[in-house]
C-alpha positions as CSV (number, residue, x, y, z in Angstrom):
1,M,72.2,113.5,89.8
2,P,75.3,114.2,87.7
3,D,76.0,112.1,84.6
4,Y,78.7,109.7,85.8
5,K,81.2,107.7,83.6
6,Y,80.3,104.5,85.5
7,K,77.2,103.3,87.1
8,F,75.7,100.4,89.1
9,R,72.4,98.8,88.1
10,E,71.3,98.8,91.8
11,P,71.8,100.3,94.5
12,E,73.7,103.6,94.5
13,Y,76.6,102.2,96.5
14,Y,77.7,99.2,98.5
15,E,79.0,99.5,102.0
16,H,80.8,96.9,104.2
17,S,82.2,96.9,107.7
18,I,85.6,95.2,107.8
19,Q,86.3,93.3,111.0
20,E,89.1,91.2,112.4
21,N,88.6,87.5,112.5
22,G,88.2,86.1,116.0
23,S,87.7,89.3,117.9
24,G,85.1,90.8,115.6
25,T,86.6,94.3,116.1
26,V,85.6,96.6,113.3
27,V,88.7,98.1,111.7
28,G,87.0,100.2,109.1
29,H,84.3,100.7,106.5
30,L,84.5,100.3,102.8
31,R,82.1,102.0,100.5
32,V,82.1,101.5,96.7
33,K,80.3,103.9,94.5
34,P,80.2,103.9,90.7
35,S,82.6,106.8,90.6
36,R,84.7,106.4,93.8
37,I,86.1,104.1,96.4
38,L,85.9,105.3,100.0
39,W,87.6,104.1,103.2
40,K,86.8,105.2,106.8
41,P,88.7,103.9,109.8
42,A,86.6,102.4,112.5
43,N,86.5,105.6,114.7
44,G,86.8,108.0,111.7
45,K,84.2,110.6,111.0
46,K,85.1,111.2,107.4
47,Y,85.9,108.9,104.5
48,Y,89.2,108.9,102.4
49,S,88.2,108.9,98.8
50,K,89.7,108.1,95.4
51,S,88.2,108.0,91.9
52,I,87.7,104.7,90.2
53,D,90.2,105.8,87.5
54,A,92.8,106.7,90.1
55,F,92.2,103.5,92.0
56,E,92.6,101.4,88.9
57,K,95.8,103.2,88.0
58,W,97.2,102.6,91.5
59,I,96.1,99.0,92.0
60,T,97.6,97.9,88.6
61,S,100.9,99.7,89.1
62,R,104.0,98.0,90.4
63,D,104.1,100.4,93.4
64,A,100.9,98.8,94.8
65,R,102.4,95.3,94.8
66,A,99.0,93.9,94.3
67,T,98.7,90.3,93.2
68,K,96.3,88.9,90.7
69,T,93.7,86.4,91.8
70,T,93.3,83.0,90.2
71,Q,89.8,83.8,89.0
């Protein structure tokens, strides 16, 4: 395994299916790895991927219009 800049203690990645409230329809899958964030639409065969560094730069930029949480 390559030597990554970031790492999880356990496991190698986390994956979650995102669904709509009420209908339970899956809209996509989110996978978080120590080095990348991946998104796959519900019927997609491949993930869209960005590095953690690129994600951090985007999410903290004004262009993302992200809001800070209270915690």
